[in-house]
C-alpha positions in Angstrom: 0.3 -0.3 -0.3 1.2 3.2 -0.7 1.6 6.5 1.4 -0.6 8.8 1.0 -0.2 12.6 1.4 -2.7 14.2 2.2 -4.5 17.6 1.7 -7.9 17.4 2.1 -8.8 17.9 5.8 -5.9 19.6 7.3 -6.6 22.7 9.4 -5.6 25.1 6.5 -7.6 23.2 3.9 -10.7 23.5 5.9 -10.2 26.9 6.8 -10.8 27.2 3.1 -13.5 25.0 2.2 -15.6 24.9 5.9 -17.5 28.7 4.5 -18.6 26.9 1.3 -19.2 23.8 2.9 -21.8 25.6 5.6 -23.1 27.8 3.2 -24.6 24.5 1.7 -24.9 23.0 4.5 -22.4 20.0 3.6 -20.0 20.7 6.4 -21.4 17.8 8.9 -20.4 15.5 5.9 -17.1 16.6 5.0 -15.4 13.9 7.5 -17.6 11.1 6.5 -16.7 11.7 2.5 -12.8 11.9 3.1 -13.1 8.9 5.7 -15.5 7.0 2.7 -13.0 8.4 0.1 -10.2 6.8 1.9 -11.6 3.4 2.2 -12.8 4.0 -1.9 -8.9 4.6 -2.4 -6.6 3.2 -0.1 -3.6 2.9 -2.7 -4.3 6.9 -3.1 -0.5 8.2 -3.6 -2.2 12.0 -3.0 -6.3 13.1 -1.5 -6.9 16.4 -2.0 -9.7 18.5 -1.4 -11.3 22.2 -3.1 -14.0 24.2 -4.0 -13.8 24.3 -7.9 -16.1 26.6 -10.0 -17.9 26.1 -13.4 -16.9 28.0 -15.3 -19.6 27.8 -17.6 -22.1 28.4 -15.3 -22.4 31.4 -12.6 -23.2 30.1 -9.2 -21.6 26.7 -9.6 -19.8 25.5 -7.6 -18.4 22.1 -5.9 -16.2 20.3 -3.1 -13.7 18.6 -5.2 -11.8 15.6 -3.6 -9.0 14.9 -6.3 -7.3 11.7 -5.7 -4.2 10.7 -7.8 -3.7 6.7 -7.7 -0.6 5.0 -8.9 -1.9 2.3 -11.7 -5.2 1.5 -13.1 -7.0 0.1 -15.7 -10.0 1.1 -17.7 -12.3 -1.4 -15.9 -10.9 -0.6 -12.1 -11.3 3.7 -13.1 -14.8 2.9 -14.1 -15.3 0.5 -10.6 -13.8 2.9 -9.0 -15.7 5.8 -9.8 -18.4 3.9 -9.1 -18.0 2.6 -5.5 -17.6 6.5 -4.9 -20.5 8.3 -6.3 -22.2 4.7 -4.9 -20.4 5.4 -1.1 -21.3 8.9 -1.1 -25.1 7.8 -1.0 -24.2 5.9 1.8 -22.6 8.9 3.5 -24.9 12.1 2.2 -28.2 12.7 2.1 -29.0 12.7 -1.7 -30.0 15.9 -2.1 -26.9 16.9 -1.1 -24.6 15.0 -3.1 -24.9 17.4 -5.9 -21.8 19.6 -4.4 -19.5 17.1 -3.9 -16.7 15.5 -6.9 -14.5 13.0 -7.4 -11.4 13.8 -9.9 -9.8 10.3 -10.1 -6.2 10.8 -11.5 -3.9 8.1 -12.4 -0.3 7.3 -12.9 0.4 11.0 -11.6 3.4 12.0 -8.8 
């Protein structure tokens, strides 16, 4: 298993994302989503969390968990993304899941 470098819910990262999370009512789910993300991607070399605004849709932003994994075959990639989406519904109420995203990067440092 790889060592994970995390930037997700460090105090400084939390200070950046918490106002957005509170505003949208998902602050109570941040740790549960992070824990679920770590469970789904145990071999991740990095997991980071940030707010991303949609450049094409005004006032549309999301909390993105970016996960870097060393290697996945295409079918494993699809399966991992599916498990993350399923897991999100287990830890977050359905009306709020749209505020979270998972960006999976393969083979990056």
